[in-house]
RODO-2510 file (C-alpha; in nm, 4 decimals, decimal comma):
residues 385
     n   res          X          Y          Z
     1     m     0,0034    -0,0379     0,0034
     2     q     0,1286     0,3202    -0,0665
     3     t     0,1936     0,5385     0,2391
     4     e     0,1721     0,9116     0,3066
     5     m     0,5260     0,9772     0,2823
     6     d     0,5544     0,8430    -0,1390
     7     k     0,2279     1,0480    -0,2430
     8     r     0,3312     1,2959    -0,4693
     9     d     0,2295     1,6919    -0,4266
    10     y    -0,1865     1,6465    -0,5494
    11     y    -0,0947     2,0185    -0,6720
    12     e     0,2167     1,8623    -0,8518
    13     v     0,0020     1,5679    -1,0011
    14     l    -0,3037     1,7647    -1,1935
    15     g    -0,0389     2,0562    -1,2746
    16     v    -0,1592     2,3368    -1,0763
    17     s    -0,0741     2,6219    -0,8742
    18     k    -0,2050     2,6150    -0,4790
    19     t    -0,4040     2,9133    -0,5741
    20     a    -0,5554     2,7657    -0,8898
    21     s    -0,9670     2,8481    -0,9071
    22     a    -1,1846     2,5082    -0,8468
    23     e    -1,2579     2,5422    -1,2546
    24     e    -0,8789     2,5236    -1,3450
    25     i    -0,8379     2,2261    -1,1032
    26     k    -1,1662     2,0586    -1,3030
    27     r    -1,0207     2,1436    -1,6840
    28     a    -0,6398     2,0307    -1,5187
    29     y    -0,8509     1,6945    -1,4055
    30     r    -1,0128     1,6393    -1,7356
    31     r    -0,6804     1,6857    -1,9013
    32     m    -0,4533     1,4471    -1,7186
    33     a    -0,7780     1,2120    -1,6711
    34     m    -0,7384     1,2499    -2,0715
    35     k    -0,4207     1,1551    -2,1605
    36     y    -0,3949     0,8922    -1,8487
    37     h    -0,6612     0,7118    -1,9487
    38     p    -0,6308     0,3033    -1,9858
    39     d    -0,8394     0,3260    -2,2884
    40     k    -0,5915     0,5510    -2,4474
    41     n    -0,3194     0,3667    -2,2770
    42     p    -0,4238    -0,0286    -2,3172
    43     g    -0,1679    -0,2369    -2,1155
    44     n     0,0117     0,0524    -1,9434
    45     k     0,0061     0,0202    -1,5764
    46     e     0,2120     0,2903    -1,5520
    47     a    -0,0078     0,5217    -1,7310
    48     e    -0,3422     0,3460    -1,5116
    49     e    -0,1566     0,4080    -1,1822
    50     k    -0,1112     0,7945    -1,3091
    51     f    -0,5168     0,8044    -1,3973
    52     k    -0,5682     0,6544    -1,0392
    53     e    -0,3361     0,9423    -0,9192
    54     c    -0,5207     1,2038    -1,0772
    55     a    -0,8233     1,0704    -0,9390
    56     e    -0,7136     1,0791    -0,6007
    57     a    -0,5713     1,4566    -0,6358
    58     y    -0,8989     1,5656    -0,7710
    59     e    -1,1400     1,4411    -0,5413
    60     v    -0,9575     1,6016    -0,2297
    61     l    -0,8690     1,9166    -0,4998
    62     s    -1,2292     1,9612    -0,6007
    63     n    -1,3501     1,9430    -0,2222
    64     a    -1,3327     2,2916    -0,0485
    65     d    -1,3291     2,1068     0,3181
    66     k    -1,0881     1,8325     0,1596
    67     r    -0,9050     2,0323     0,0346
    68     s    -0,8291     2,2997     0,3620
    69     r    -0,7593     2,0062     0,5491
    70     y    -0,4746     1,9255     0,2615
    71     d    -0,3184     2,2721     0,2460
    72     q    -0,2979     2,2765     0,6167
    73     f    -0,1349     1,9430     0,7193
    74     g    -0,0841     1,7201     0,4086
    75     h    -0,1788     1,3849     0,3446
    76     d    -0,1110     1,3284     0,7075
    77     g    -0,4976     1,5585     0,7599
    78     l    -0,6701     1,3367     0,5817
    79     r    -0,7099     1,0817     0,7420
    80     g    -1,0488     0,9654     0,9187
    81     i    -1,2265     1,1415     0,6787
    82     g    -1,3561     0,8674     0,4453
    83     m    -1,1149     0,8641     0,1496
    84     r    -1,1570     0,6526    -0,0803
    85     d    -0,8634     0,3778    -0,1406
    86     y    -0,7578     0,3800    -0,5785
    87     s    -0,4883     0,2141    -0,5375
    88     h    -0,7170    -0,1026    -0,4624
    89     m    -1,0043     0,0066    -0,7042
    90     k    -1,0714    -0,1035    -1,0553
    91     w    -1,0318     0,1974    -1,2909
    92     q    -1,3260     0,1316    -1,4737
    93     d    -1,5351     0,1663    -1,1395
    94     i    -1,3427     0,5151    -1,1348
    95     g    -1,6223     0,6389    -1,3472
    96     s    -1,9179     0,5746    -1,1344
    97     i    -1,7664     0,7244    -0,8136
    98     f    -1,7273     1,0819    -1,0726
    99     e    -2,0866     1,0227    -1,1494
   100     d    -2,1377     1,2471    -0,7936
   101     i    -1,8900     1,4978    -0,8758
   102     f    -1,9611     1,5708    -1,2668
   103     g    -2,3230     1,5143    -1,2839
   104     f    -2,2790     1,1771    -1,5436
   105     d    -2,1505     0,9021    -1,4712
   106     d    -2,0086     0,8532    -1,8255
   107     f    -1,8225     1,1405    -1,7787
   108     f    -1,4763     0,8956    -1,9473
   109     a    -1,7152     0,7466    -2,2000
   110     d    -1,8289     1,0771    -2,3269
   111     i    -1,4876     1,2357    -2,3229
   112     f    -1,2650     0,9963    -2,4112
   113     g    -1,4817     0,7877    -2,6839
   114     a    -1,4200     0,4595    -2,4585
   115     r    -1,7414     0,3548    -2,4567
   116     r    -2,0921     0,4904    -2,5315
   117     p    -2,3492     0,4650    -2,3006
   118     r    -2,6696     0,2402    -2,3928
   119     a    -2,9932     0,3905    -2,3022
   120     g    -3,1789     0,2889    -2,0462
   121     r    -2,8535     0,1343    -1,8478
   122     r    -2,9071     0,2100    -1,4811
   123     a    -2,6077     0,2717    -1,2433
   124     g    -2,5090    -0,0538    -1,1119
   125     p    -2,3364    -0,2699    -0,8454
   126     a    -2,0307     0,0203    -0,6847
   127     r    -1,7596    -0,0750    -0,3763
   128     g    -1,8078     0,0842    -0,0490
   129     y    -1,6014     0,3494     0,1041
   130     d    -1,2862     0,2996     0,2917
   131     l    -1,2438     0,3537     0,6932
   132     e    -0,9946     0,4986     0,8296
   133     t    -0,9038     0,4452     1,2738
   134     s    -0,5635     0,4048     1,4509
   135     v    -0,4183     0,1815     1,7131
   136     k    -0,1770     0,2489     2,0069
   137     l     0,1209     0,0498     2,0356
   138     t     0,3588     0,0024     2,3340
   139     l     0,7147    -0,0682     2,2282
   140     n     0,6622    -0,4074     2,3395
   141     d     0,3941    -0,4541     2,1248
   142     i     0,5975    -0,3896     1,8178
   143     a     0,8965    -0,6085     1,9342
   144     k     0,6692    -0,8429     2,0120
   145     g     0,3970    -0,8604     1,7530
   146     a    -0,0001    -0,8246     1,9173
   147     e    -0,3206    -0,8604     1,8623
   148     k    -0,5471    -0,6041     1,9492
   149     t    -0,9656    -0,5288     1,9257
   150     i    -1,1114    -0,2509     1,7735
   151     e    -1,4364    -0,0686     1,7769
   152     f    -1,5602     0,1589     1,5554
   153     t    -1,8676     0,2950     1,4181
   154     r    -1,9806     0,2589     1,0291
   155     q    -2,2445     0,2372     0,7708
   156     d    -2,4227    -0,0050     0,7578
   157     n    -2,7518    -0,1148     0,5678
   158     c    -3,0488    -0,0247     0,7294
   159     p    -3,2106    -0,3698     0,8581
   160     e    -3,5630    -0,2622     0,8975
   161     c    -3,5497    -0,1910     0,4927
   162     r    -3,2874    -0,4114     0,3977
   163     g    -3,0608    -0,0897     0,2316
   164     s    -3,3678    -0,0184     0,0296
   165     g    -3,4801     0,2663     0,1534
   166     s    -3,8580     0,2184     0,1716
   167     a    -4,0458     0,1360     0,4777
   168     p    -4,1018    -0,2366     0,4826
   169     g    -4,3873    -0,3679     0,2609
   170     s    -4,3565    -0,0417     0,0449
   171     k    -4,1531    -0,0696    -0,3028
   172     p    -3,9758     0,2592    -0,4652
   173     a    -4,1165     0,3744    -0,7700
   174     q    -4,0348     0,4648    -1,0482
   175     c    -3,8387     0,7827    -1,1174
   176     p    -4,0324     1,0410    -1,3019
   177     t    -3,7723     1,1887    -1,3985
   178     c    -3,5811     0,9891    -1,6290
   179     g    -3,9215     0,7199    -1,6761
   180     g    -3,6781     0,4524    -1,4696
   181     r    -3,4266     0,4452    -1,7354
   182     g    -3,1682     0,6400    -1,4479
   183     q    -3,0155     0,8254    -1,7405
   184     v    -3,1337     1,1971    -1,9446
   185     v    -3,0754     1,3244    -2,2637
   186     r    -2,9525     1,6441    -2,3191
   187     g    -2,9562     1,8378    -2,6656
   188     g    -3,0080     1,6674    -2,9675
   189     g    -2,8993     1,5310    -3,3278
   190     f    -2,5793     1,4503    -3,3080
   191     f    -2,4732     1,6140    -2,9960
   192     q    -2,6116     1,4636    -2,6991
   193     m    -2,4734     1,4252    -2,3757
   194     v    -2,6743     1,1418    -2,1359
   195     s    -2,6028     1,1838    -1,7556
   196     t    -2,7090     1,0183    -1,4597
   197     c    -3,0295     1,1472    -1,3595
   198     p    -3,0182     1,4050    -1,0864
   199     q    -3,3845     1,3037    -0,8415
   200     c    -3,2782     0,9426    -0,8645
   201     k    -2,9009     0,9381    -0,8704
   202     g    -2,8886     0,6575    -1,1715
   203     s    -3,1018     0,4079    -0,9794
   204     g    -3,4289     0,4789    -1,1707
   205     q    -3,6269     0,4833    -0,8589
   206     t    -3,7378     0,7506    -0,6339
   207     i    -3,8509     0,6633    -0,2354
   208     t    -4,2375     0,7791    -0,2124
   209     n    -4,2732     0,5768     0,1219
   210     p    -3,9069     0,6104     0,3302
   211     c    -3,8366     0,3753     0,6395
   212     k    -3,8370     0,5094     0,9483
   213     k    -3,5788     0,3811     1,0590
   214     c    -3,2892     0,5842     0,8188
   215     k    -3,5606     0,8404     0,6929
   216     g    -3,4828     0,6658     0,3453
   217     t    -3,1484     0,6968     0,3437
   218     g    -3,0926     0,2955     0,3523
   219     k    -2,7990     0,3003     0,5888
   220     v    -2,7680     0,3242     0,9992
   221     p    -2,5022     0,3609     1,2028
   222     r    -2,3618    -0,0020     1,4057
   223     k    -2,0904     0,0109     1,6208
   224     r    -1,8247    -0,2969     1,4837
   225     t    -1,5336    -0,4647     1,6857
   226     v    -1,2940    -0,6257     1,5200
   227     n    -0,9721    -0,8572     1,6722
   228     i    -0,6743    -0,7033     1,4517
   229     k    -0,2662    -0,8775     1,4344
   230     i    -0,0385    -0,6560     1,4531
   231     p     0,2805    -0,8077     1,2624
   232     a     0,5885    -0,6778     1,4820
   233     g     0,8263    -0,4114     1,3677
   234     v     0,5292    -0,1665     1,2443
   235     h     0,6495     0,1711     1,1975
   236     e     0,4689     0,4928     1,3560
   237     g     0,1844     0,5672     1,0683
   238     q     0,1952     0,2674     0,8593
   239     g    -0,1344     0,0952     0,7676
   240     i    -0,3246    -0,2343     0,8522
   241     r    -0,5459    -0,3522     0,5970
   242     v    -0,8628    -0,5171     0,7329
   243     a    -1,0919    -0,5898     0,3809
   244     g    -1,4489    -0,5688     0,4024
   245     e    -1,4316    -0,3908     0,6983
   246     g    -1,5444    -0,0364     0,5105
   247     e    -1,9496     0,0708     0,4014
   248     p    -2,1412    -0,1607     0,2174
   249     g    -2,1329    -0,1134    -0,1477
   250     r    -2,4286     0,0615    -0,3590
   251     s    -2,7314    -0,1767    -0,5393
   252     g    -2,5515    -0,5097    -0,3952
   253     g    -2,1562    -0,4026    -0,4442
   254     p    -1,8751    -0,5358    -0,2293
   255     n    -1,7648    -0,3289     0,1065
   256     g    -1,4560    -0,1059     0,1236
   257     n    -1,2158    -0,1979     0,3422
   258     l    -1,0827    -0,0517     0,7030
   259     y    -0,7267     0,0939     0,7254
   260     c    -0,6119     0,0736     1,1081
   261     y    -0,2787     0,3058     1,0850
   262     v    -0,0309     0,2449     1,4140
   263     r     0,0195     0,5424     1,7209
   264     v     0,3393     0,4464     1,9472
   265     k     0,3169     0,5658     2,3041
   266     p     0,6337     0,7312     2,4068
   267     h     0,8236     0,4866     2,5996
   268     e     0,9366     0,6582     2,9693
   269     f     1,3035     0,5108     2,8635
   270     l     1,3636     0,4661     2,5245
   271     q     1,3684     0,6076     2,2170
   272     r     1,3264     0,4099     1,8474
   273     d     1,5873     0,5103     1,5500
   274     g     1,4870     0,2701     1,3000
   275     n     1,5135    -0,0671     1,3831
   276     n     1,7767     0,0301     1,7548
   277     l     1,6495     0,1565     2,0692
   278     i     1,8373     0,4742     2,2079
   279     a     1,8559     0,5162     2,5999
   280     i     1,9881     0,8261     2,7181
   281     v     2,1589     0,7253     3,0745
   282     p     2,3020     0,9859     3,3416
   283     i     2,6447     0,8372     3,5043
   284     s     2,8494     1,0985     3,7865
   285     f     3,2150     1,1474     3,6968
   286     t     3,3720     0,9142     3,9244
   287     q     3,2227     0,6652     3,7426
   288     a     3,3066     0,7681     3,4275
   289     a     3,6425     0,8831     3,5451
   290     l     3,6854     0,4969     3,7147
   291     g     3,4672     0,3043     3,5450
   292     a     3,1325     0,1176     3,6527
   293     t     2,8900    -0,1498     3,5921
   294     i     2,5493     0,0210     3,5921
   295     d     2,1637    -0,0921     3,4970
   296     v     2,0099     0,0707     3,1946
   297     p     1,6888     0,0338     3,1055
   298     s     1,5279    -0,2191     2,8607
   299     l     1,2588    -0,3718     2,6847
   300     d     1,2838    -0,6404     2,9531
   301     g     1,3376    -0,4222     3,2199
   302     t     1,7045    -0,3424     3,3544
   303     q     2,0145    -0,4540     3,1630
   304     q     2,3271    -0,4680     3,3233
   305     l     2,6210    -0,2662     3,1281
   306     k     3,0035    -0,2108     3,1473
   307     i     3,1496     0,1360     3,1710
   308     p     3,4953     0,1410     3,0866
   309     p     3,7378     0,3592     3,2597
   310     g     3,7597     0,7372     3,0852
   311     t     3,4278     0,7191     2,9522
   312     q     3,3748     1,0910     2,8103
   313     y     3,0263     1,2841     2,7921
   314     g     2,8008     1,1578     2,4856
   315     n     3,0154     0,7825     2,4084
   316     i     2,7499     0,5604     2,2965
   317     f     2,7533     0,1483     2,4078
   318     r     2,5751    -0,0287     2,1777
   319     i     2,4138    -0,3788     2,3048
   320     r     2,3691    -0,6159     1,9894
   321     g     1,9783    -0,7814     1,9521
   322     r     1,8469    -0,5696     2,1777
   323     g     1,6071    -0,3546     1,9933
   324     l     1,3187    -0,4141     1,7277
   325     p     1,2805    -0,6651     1,4384
   326     d     1,2256    -0,5385     1,1105
   327     v     0,8628    -0,5916     0,9542
   328     r     1,0008    -0,7777     0,5909
   329     t     1,3592    -0,8931     0,7523
   330     h     1,2628    -0,9837     1,0606
   331     r     1,6355    -0,9006     1,1395
   332     i     1,7019    -0,7516     1,5036
   333     g     1,8150    -0,3836     1,5714
   334     d     2,0606    -0,3093     1,8783
   335     q     2,0387    -0,0692     2,1561
   336     l     2,2030     0,1956     2,2108
   337     v     2,3356     0,3445     2,5364
   338     q     2,4089     0,7464     2,5260
   339     i     2,5974     0,8311     2,8546
   340     i     2,6113     1,1853     2,9982
   341     i     2,7819     1,2714     3,2900
   342     e     2,6371     1,4608     3,5909
   343     t     2,7917     1,7209     3,7404
   344     p     2,7273     1,7390     4,1405
   345     t     2,5495     1,9965     4,2287
   346     k     2,5877     2,0014     4,6313
   347     l     2,8935     1,8098     4,8128
   348     n     2,9626     1,7663     5,2143
   349     a     3,2733     1,9807     5,3247
   350     q     3,4729     1,5763     5,2831
   351     q     3,4170     1,5631     4,9608
   352     e     3,4666     1,9268     4,8612
   353     e     3,7845     1,8818     5,0186
   354     l     3,9104     1,5927     4,8177
   355     l     3,8104     1,7386     4,4951
   356     r     4,0526     2,0128     4,6331
   357     e     4,3366     1,7592     4,6528
   358     f     4,2505     1,6228     4,3684
   359     a     4,2417     1,9518     4,1503
   360     k     4,5772     2,0152     4,3280
   361     t     4,7302     1,6862     4,1126
   362     e     4,6029     1,8476     3,7924
   363     n     4,7574     2,1277     3,8116
   364     t     5,0870     1,9457     3,8190
   365     a     5,0449     1,6727     3,5778
   366     v     4,7981     1,8618     3,3108
   367     s     4,6727     1,5659     3,0823
   368     p     4,8144     1,6438     2,7032
   369     k     4,4973     1,7611     2,5418
   370     s     4,4079     2,0450     2,8083
   371     k     4,7948     2,1281     2,8207
   372     s     4,7565     2,1761     2,4230
   373     f     4,4509     2,3717     2,4538
   374     f     4,5669     2,6217     2,7497
   375     e     4,8447     2,6550     2,5146
   376     k     4,6631     2,7352     2,2234
   377     l     4,4387     2,9936     2,4342
   378     k     4,7618     3,2005     2,5284
   379     k     4,8799     3,1950     2,1511
   380     h     4,6270     3,3593     2,1061
   381     f     4,5184     3,6113     2,3335
   382     g     4,8769     3,6959     2,4749
   383     n     4,9846     3,7407     2,8236
   384     n     4,6218     3,8842     2,9017
   385     l     4,5792     3,5277     3,0693
***
């Protein structure tokens, strides 16, 4: 599945500026869709993918709310608002989707000559909307994999009318606008345009006695509970697809999918860097100078680490095989321990006296690095020091 990191900028996809008007965006989409339409490029998979990419870009930029979200937050701002997953759709189904946008279902056929609409053809089955949710994981969940129970609400077919929208015992009537054909013809002679009926939306029927439970919509909200298996090694923002848990399709079409996006809970001591884990551990300056064995945090509690004498601030020690697994190769990363040295702020009299004695020995035996530093300092500033 294509991630947000992989997706191109929607304005770039359609070749328009961020200040483009709605009409400019519409014209740009028509132009790009014509260029990459699969009927114009038979067998060209790259053209088909670009055709889908254009459709996704137009869905966002032609909708004021979605465009505003995208302008502010990029692709992340579109999560959880019912975006279609074009990458998993057949290109033939895109035409039926855009009947609501353009007002006629054979938009592509009329423009590209892909297929002429037949009189009396009603809108057929269409795949339902995809849904999105999120799941919070700990680093321990990611290390071992987990199974989580997810609760969400989707629009399901009404149980009273079975999705028809009509009250039990009644049936929809023939649409008076299109005469039950689902389409209307505009113009005459050679230049005719067949479009989806604006009243019945292509169904050829109108509801005269609406179902009381769903008020004629055919849909009611329903809570769903599903168990999702989380593979070990997943990353923040990755999506896990649960097939068929999206909204029901139209006219008997298949359900969409549910995409569950990973959110990682912060760990008190550990940070993730790819498949490695990083722990920042403070030690005293005496431990750094003399060496010590210290306890460091890990996913399985604490682990002992030997610090050699002369350890410097910022030194990093590697504990192999104590990181996270790679989601593809399953190789385990390492744990990196970065040392910081704490300077004591409160000393008792004995400690202060011992440090002063130690300072005297430093003055008589200056380390080479320190000596070099002060020699350079004197040379630069002269005898003012």
